[in-house]
C-alpha positions in Angstrom: 44.6 -90.2 -41.2 43.4 -88.4 -38.1 41.5 -85.4 -39.6 41.2 -83.8 -36.2 45.0 -83.7 -35.7 46.8 -80.4 -36.2 49.8 -79.7 -38.4 52.2 -77.3 -36.7 53.1 -74.2 -38.6 57.0 -74.1 -38.8 58.9 -71.3 -40.4 61.4 -72.6 -43.1 65.1 -72.4 -42.1 66.8 -69.0 -43.0 69.1 -70.7 -45.4 66.2 -72.2 -47.3 64.4 -68.9 -47.5 67.7 -67.3 -48.7 68.2 -69.9 -51.4 64.6 -69.5 -52.7 64.8 -65.7 -52.7 68.2 -65.8 -54.5 66.7 -68.0 -57.3 63.7 -65.8 -57.6 65.9 -62.7 -57.8 68.0 -64.4 -60.5 64.9 -65.3 -62.5 62.7 -62.3 -62.0 65.2 -59.5 -61.5 63.5 -56.3 -60.1 60.2 -58.1 -60.1 61.4 -59.9 -56.9 61.4 -57.4 -54.1 62.7 -57.8 -50.6 62.6 -54.3 -49.2 60.9 -54.1 -45.7 58.4 -51.4 -46.8 57.1 -53.5 -49.8 57.0 -56.7 -47.8 55.0 -54.9 -45.0 52.6 -53.5 -47.6 51.9 -57.1 -48.7 50.7 -58.2 -45.2 47.7 -57.2 -43.2 47.4 -53.4 -42.8 43.7 -52.6 -42.4 42.8 -54.1 -39.0 44.3 -55.0 -35.6 45.5 -58.3 -36.9 49.3 -58.3 -36.6 51.3 -57.3 -39.7 53.2 -60.5 -40.7 55.2 -59.7 -43.9 56.5 -62.3 -46.4 60.2 -62.8 -47.0 59.9 -61.6 -50.6 57.3 -60.3 -53.1 57.3 -61.5 -56.6 55.3 -60.0 -59.5 54.6 -62.7 -62.2 53.2 -61.7 -65.6 51.9 -65.1 -66.8 50.5 -68.4 -65.6 53.8 -70.0 -66.6 55.7 -67.7 -64.3 53.3 -68.5 -61.4 54.0 -72.2 -62.1 57.7 -71.5 -62.0 57.4 -69.7 -58.6 55.1 -72.4 -57.1 57.4 -75.3 -58.2 60.4 -73.6 -56.7 58.6 -73.0 -53.4 57.1 -76.5 -53.4 60.5 -78.0 -53.8 61.8 -76.2 -50.7 58.4 -76.3 -48.8 58.3 -72.5 -48.6 54.8 -70.9 -48.1 53.1 -69.0 -51.0 50.6 -66.2 -50.3 48.6 -64.9 -53.3 48.1 -61.1 -53.2 45.6 -59.0 -55.1 45.6 -55.3 -54.0 45.5 -56.0 -50.2 42.0 -54.6 -49.5 40.9 -57.6 -47.4 40.3 -57.2 -43.7 40.8 -60.5 -42.0 44.5 -61.1 -42.4 44.2 -63.1 -45.6 47.5 -61.9 -47.0 49.6 -62.3 -43.9 52.6 -64.6 -43.9 52.6 -66.0 -40.3 55.7 -68.2 -41.0 57.2 -66.1 -43.8 57.3 -67.2 -47.5 56.8 -65.6 -50.9 53.9 -63.2 -51.7 52.8 -63.7 -55.3 51.4 -60.3 -56.4 49.2 -60.7 -59.4 48.8 -57.0 -60.2 50.8 -57.3 -63.4 48.5 -60.0 -64.7 45.8 -57.6 -66.0 44.9 -58.8 -69.5 41.3 -58.8 -70.5 41.8 -61.8 -72.8 38.4 -62.4 -74.3 35.0 -60.8 -74.3 32.1 -62.9 -75.7 29.4 -60.3 -75.9 26.9 -62.7 -77.4 27.4 -65.1 -74.6 27.5 -62.4 -71.8 30.9 -63.6 -70.5 34.6 -62.7 -70.5 38.0 -64.2 -69.7 40.4 -62.1 -67.6 43.5 -62.3 -65.6 43.4 -61.9 -61.8 45.0 -58.5 -61.6 42.2 -56.8 -63.5 40.2 -54.6 -61.2 36.4 -54.2 -61.2 36.6 -50.6 -62.5 39.1 -51.5 -65.2 36.9 -54.2 -66.5 33.7 -52.1 -66.5 35.5 -49.2 -68.3 36.6 -51.7 -70.9 33.1 -53.2 -71.3 31.2 -50.0 -71.4 31.4 -49.4 -75.2 29.9 -52.9 -75.7 26.9 -52.2 -73.5 28.0 -54.6 -70.9 29.1 -54.5 -67.2 30.2 -56.7 -64.4 27.8 -56.1 -61.5 29.7 -57.2 -58.3 30.6 -54.1 -56.4 32.3 -54.5 -53.1 33.0 -50.7 -52.9 36.8 -50.9 -53.1 38.3 -51.2 -56.6 39.5 -54.7 -55.7 41.2 -57.0 -58.1 38.9 -59.6 -59.5 41.3 -62.4 -58.5 41.1 -61.3 -54.9 37.3 -60.9 -55.2 37.1 -64.5 -56.5 39.4 -65.8 -53.8 37.4 -64.2 -51.0 34.0 -64.8 -52.5 33.3 -61.1 -52.4 29.9 -59.5 -53.0 28.7 -56.0 -52.2 26.0 -53.5 -52.9 24.5 -55.3 -56.0 24.3 -58.7 -54.5 20.5 -58.6 -53.8 19.9 -58.7 -57.6 23.0 -60.1 -59.1 24.4 -62.4 -56.4 27.9 -62.7 -55.2 31.2 -63.9 -56.8 30.1 -67.5 -56.5 27.1 -66.8 -58.7 29.2 -64.9 -61.3 32.3 -67.0 -61.8 31.8 -69.5 -64.6 35.2 -71.1 -64.6 38.8 -70.4 -63.5 42.4 -71.5 -64.1 44.5 -72.2 -61.0 48.0 -73.3 -60.2 48.0 -76.0 -57.6 50.6 -76.5 -54.8 52.6 -79.0 -56.9 52.7 -76.6 -59.9 50.0 -78.4 -61.9 47.5 -76.1 -63.8 43.8 -76.9 -63.8 40.9 -75.3 -65.5 37.8 -76.0 -63.5 35.0 -75.8 -66.1 34.1 -74.8 -69.7 32.2 -71.6 -70.7 28.8 -73.4 -70.9 26.1 -71.8 -68.8 25.5 -75.0 -66.9 27.1 -78.4 -66.4 26.5 -81.6 -64.5 30.0 -83.0 -65.2 31.9 -83.9 -62.1 32.6 -82.1 -58.9 32.1 -78.3 -58.9 35.7 -77.3 -58.5 34.9 -73.7 -59.6 32.8 -73.2 -56.5 35.4 -74.9 -54.4 38.1 -72.4 -55.4 35.7 -69.4 -55.1 36.2 -68.4 -51.5 39.2 -70.6 -50.9 41.4 -67.5 -50.1 44.5 -68.9 -51.8 44.6 -72.0 -49.6 44.1 -74.5 -52.5 46.0 -72.8 -55.3 46.7 -69.5 -57.1 44.0 -68.2 -59.5 45.5 -67.1 -62.8 42.5 -66.7 -65.1 38.8 -66.2 -64.5 35.7 -66.5 -66.7 33.0 -64.2 -65.5 29.3 -63.7 -66.3 28.4 -60.2 -67.6 25.2 -58.2 -67.7 23.8 -55.8 -70.2 23.9 -52.2 -69.0 20.3 -51.3 -68.0 18.4 -48.9 -70.2 17.6 -46.8 -67.2 18.7 -46.7 -63.5 17.0 -44.8 -60.7 18.2 -44.2 -57.2 16.3 -43.2 -54.1 17.1 -42.2 -50.6 14.8 -41.9 -47.6 15.2 -41.5 -43.8 13.5 -43.5 -41.1 12.6 -43.0 -37.4 14.6 -46.2 -36.5 16.8 -48.9 -37.9 14.0 -51.3 -37.5 11.7 -49.3 -39.8 14.4 -49.1 -42.4 15.1 -52.9 -42.3 11.4 -53.7 -42.4 11.0 -51.5 -45.4 13.8 -53.4 -47.2 12.2 -56.7 -46.3 8.7 -55.7 -47.4 10.1 -54.3 -50.7 11.8 -57.7 -51.5 8.8 -59.7 -50.4 6.6 -57.6 -52.6 8.6 -58.7 -55.7 10.0 -55.4 -56.6 13.2 -56.2 -58.5 15.5 -54.0 -56.4 19.1 -53.9 -57.5 20.7 -52.4 -54.4 19.4 -51.5 -51.0 21.9 -50.1 -48.5 21.4 -49.2 -44.8 23.4 -46.4 -43.1 22.7 -45.8 -39.4 22.6 -42.3 -37.9 26.3 -42.4 -36.9 27.3 -43.4 -40.5 25.1 -40.6 -41.9 26.8 -38.0 -39.6 30.2 -39.2 -40.9 29.0 -39.1 -44.5 27.6 -35.6 -44.2 30.9 -34.3 -42.8 33.1 -36.1 -45.3 31.1 -35.8 -48.5 29.6 -32.4 -47.8 26.0 -33.6 -47.8 23.1 -32.5 -45.7 21.2 -35.7 -45.2 19.0 -36.0 -42.0 21.0 -37.7 -39.3 18.7 -40.6 -39.1 18.8 -44.2 -40.3 18.7 -44.1 -44.1 18.1 -46.5 -47.0 19.8 -45.9 -50.3 18.3 -48.0 -53.1 18.7 -48.5 -56.8 16.5 -49.9 -59.5 17.5 -51.2 -63.0 15.3 -51.5 -66.0 13.4 -49.4 -68.6 12.5 -45.8 -68.1 9.0 -46.6 -67.2 9.8 -49.6 -64.9 12.4 -47.8 -62.8 10.0 -45.0 -62.3 7.3 -47.4 -61.2 9.6 -49.3 -58.9 10.9 -46.2 -57.2 7.3 -45.0 -56.6 6.2 -48.3 -55.2 9.2 -48.4 -52.9 8.3 -44.9 -51.8 4.8 -46.1 -50.9 6.2 -49.0 -48.9 8.7 -46.7 -47.1 5.9 -44.2 -46.2 4.1 -47.0 -44.4 7.1 -47.3 -42.1 7.3 -43.6 -41.3 9.9 -42.6 -43.9 10.7 -39.0 -44.6 12.8 -37.0 -47.0 12.1 -39.4 -49.9 14.0 -38.4 -53.0 14.6 -40.3 -56.2 16.5 -39.5 -59.4 17.6 -41.0 -62.7 20.3 -38.4 -63.3 23.7 -40.2 -63.5 25.6 -37.4 -61.8 23.2 -37.4 -58.8 23.2 -41.2 -58.5 27.0 -41.2 -58.7 27.3 -38.6 -56.0 25.1 -40.6 -53.6 26.8 -44.0 -54.3 30.3 -42.4 -54.1 29.3 -41.1 -50.6 28.2 -44.7 -49.7 31.5 -46.1 -51.0 33.4 -43.5 -49.1 31.8 -44.4 -45.8 34.9 -46.2 -44.5 37.0 -43.1 -44.9 34.2 -40.9 -43.7 33.9 -43.0 -40.6 37.6 -42.8 -39.9 37.3 -39.0 -39.8 34.9 -39.2 -36.8 37.8 -40.1 -34.5 41.1 -38.9 -36.0 44.0 -41.1 -34.9 41.9 -44.1 -34.3 41.9 -47.2 -36.4 38.8 -48.6 -38.0 38.3 -52.3 -37.4 35.9 -53.3 -40.1 33.9 -56.5 -39.5 30.8 -58.1 -40.9 28.2 -60.7 -40.2 25.1 -61.9 -42.1 21.8 -63.1 -40.7 18.4 -64.2 -42.3 16.7 -61.0 -43.3 13.8 -61.6 -40.9 16.3 -61.3 -38.0 18.3 -58.3 -39.5 16.5 -55.5 -37.7 16.8 -57.2 -34.4 20.5 -58.0 -34.9 21.4 -54.4 -36.0 19.4 -52.9 -33.1 21.1 -55.1 -30.5 24.5 -54.4 -32.1 23.9 -50.6 -31.8 22.8 -50.9 -28.2 25.9 -53.0 -27.5 28.1 -50.2 -29.0 26.5 -47.6 -26.8 26.8 -49.7 -23.7 30.4 -50.5 -24.4 31.2 -46.8 -25.1 32.6 -47.4 -28.6 32.0 -45.3 -31.7 31.1 -47.7 -34.5 29.2 -46.6 -37.7 27.0 -49.4 -39.2 26.3 -49.8 -42.9 24.6 -52.8 -44.4 23.6 -54.7 -47.6 20.2 -55.2 -46.0 18.7 -56.9 -49.0 20.6 -60.0 -48.1 20.9 -59.6 -44.3 24.6 -58.5 -44.4 25.9 -55.6 -42.4 29.2 -54.1 -41.4 30.3 -52.4 -38.2 33.4 -50.2 -38.0 34.5 -49.8 -34.3 37.0 -46.9 -34.1 39.7 -48.0 -31.8 42.6 -46.2 -30.1 45.4 -48.7 -30.9 47.6 -47.2 -28.1 45.0 -48.2 -25.5 45.3 -51.9 -24.7 42.0 -51.8 -22.7 40.2 -50.3 -25.7 41.6 -52.9 -28.0 40.3 -55.7 -25.7 37.0 -53.9 -25.5 36.8 -53.8 -29.3 37.7 -57.5 -29.7 35.1 -58.5 -27.1 32.5 -56.5 -29.0 33.3 -58.2 -32.3 33.1 -61.6 -30.5 29.6 -60.7 -29.2 28.6 -59.5 -32.6 29.5 -62.9 -34.1 27.8 -64.8 -31.3 24.7 -62.8 -31.8 24.6 -63.5 -35.5 25.2 -67.2 -35.0 22.4 -67.4 -32.4 20.1 -65.9 -35.1 21.0 -68.5 -37.7 23.6 -66.4 -39.4 27.3 -66.5 -40.2 30.4 -65.0 -38.8 31.1 -63.3 -42.2 28.9 -62.5 -45.1 31.6 -61.3 -47.5 34.9 -60.4 -45.8 36.0 -64.0 -45.5 37.7 -66.0 -42.8 41.4 -65.4 -43.2 43.1 -65.4 -39.8 40.6 -63.2 -38.0 37.6 -65.4 -38.0 39.0 -68.9 -37.9 38.1 -69.3 -34.3 34.4 -69.0 -35.0 34.1 -71.6 -37.7 33.8 -74.7 -35.5 30.8 -73.2 -33.7 29.2 -72.1 -37.0 29.9 -75.3 -39.0 30.7 -78.0 -36.5 33.8 -80.2 -36.1 32.8 -82.7 -38.8 32.5 -79.9 -41.3 36.0 -78.6 -40.4 37.4 -82.1 -40.6 36.0 -82.4 -44.2 37.7 -79.0 -45.0 41.0 -80.3 -43.7 40.7 -83.4 -45.9 40.2 -81.1 -49.0 43.0 -78.9 -48.0 45.4 -81.8 -47.4 44.4 -83.4 -50.7 45.2 -80.2 -52.7 48.1 -79.0 -50.5 49.7 -81.9 -48.5 52.7 -79.8 -47.4 50.5 -76.8 -46.3 52.4 -74.2 -48.4 49.4 -72.5 -49.9 48.5 -69.5 -47.6 49.0 -71.5 -44.4 47.2 -70.5 -41.3 44.1 -69.3 -43.0 40.5 -70.6 -42.9 41.1 -74.0 -41.3 44.1 -75.0 -39.2 45.8 -78.2 -40.3 
């Protein structure tokens, strides 16, 4: 097999699509929807990637129903696109050649909680907030927090992370096992609940981040954490982005067990103040959080304050009051909507890169200067504890010249990150939007290996075709 050859994406014939949709309607009734509005909602809506809707949206309630959908589509070689809540940015849920969107939002059972083992088994439609509300009375929580109340199936499929990653890792570190329906309708469970194993290939990690291209996840076993005895949050402003980044680096290198450390640049702070009715200084700012005992979080916050002072920080404040912490973190999570308000009518094109933390300040600084030179408004926020940051250029979608300017900026941002030993995406994933960067980042041999894996699992290329790696 020529692993460098390409498999052309071909839309199934209209009569084939009609037959599949008719059978799904017969079997699922009003849980098979073909209205234009619903189909468009199940395609990309959040960036400039074209909206490419499926031919139908089906809402299964069990693994067995997913198997039924997959076997029907496989029989007729009709594409299948898994859908969580649609909060991804890179066109993951688009249907470039049509097909069936499998919306798992009705699969929301929390099936088992093993408090003594610190794990749980859930269905993919459960969202992060729903799980944590359910766990609270047992003194447990799931720490991965991408900001949006995303479905945990989608978070698994895109290898999401977020604000807590510096302490708790990303989804790849917190998924113990999963159940998935393969392209031929077979169901596999990738691992047991044991905390570690040396038995065979690590199929769990293969599916985490596969973006629905290898199968549809229908059950997930997750690691849990005990709710900390105490949590403290602190904010402080800095003369420059470099000072803020250097403070974060020094804090981590000093061994302070920081749970979250978020950067907001001056533009993001201005947006946050306007949207969330805050009065923070319009300078680069770090928002940090510490988890532990009452005494330890106090000590950690104070040590962080001392490090920050060495880099010229000002307006240092810390608190253990839940309502004050919630207000600050809610403002951080609202930064997308706050940024959109800076330029009403524009569309925010969220993108991310990740670099080694030693290069973070340089990368962010150059990216800000590039925005200024280009004449774009683009707030920057970052999970600076792991070198990951997001830029949100605000683009007038009625201006073709500005769209091209924005795309060129994103291209330079990725090239900059790759030149610094980084990656084209730290947590948004590849989807359609960043496929073109993978060969430069990973090399043709790596992509060839990915094609072999894809073809082994999905020889007819019906599982979310046109994403991650072209066949």
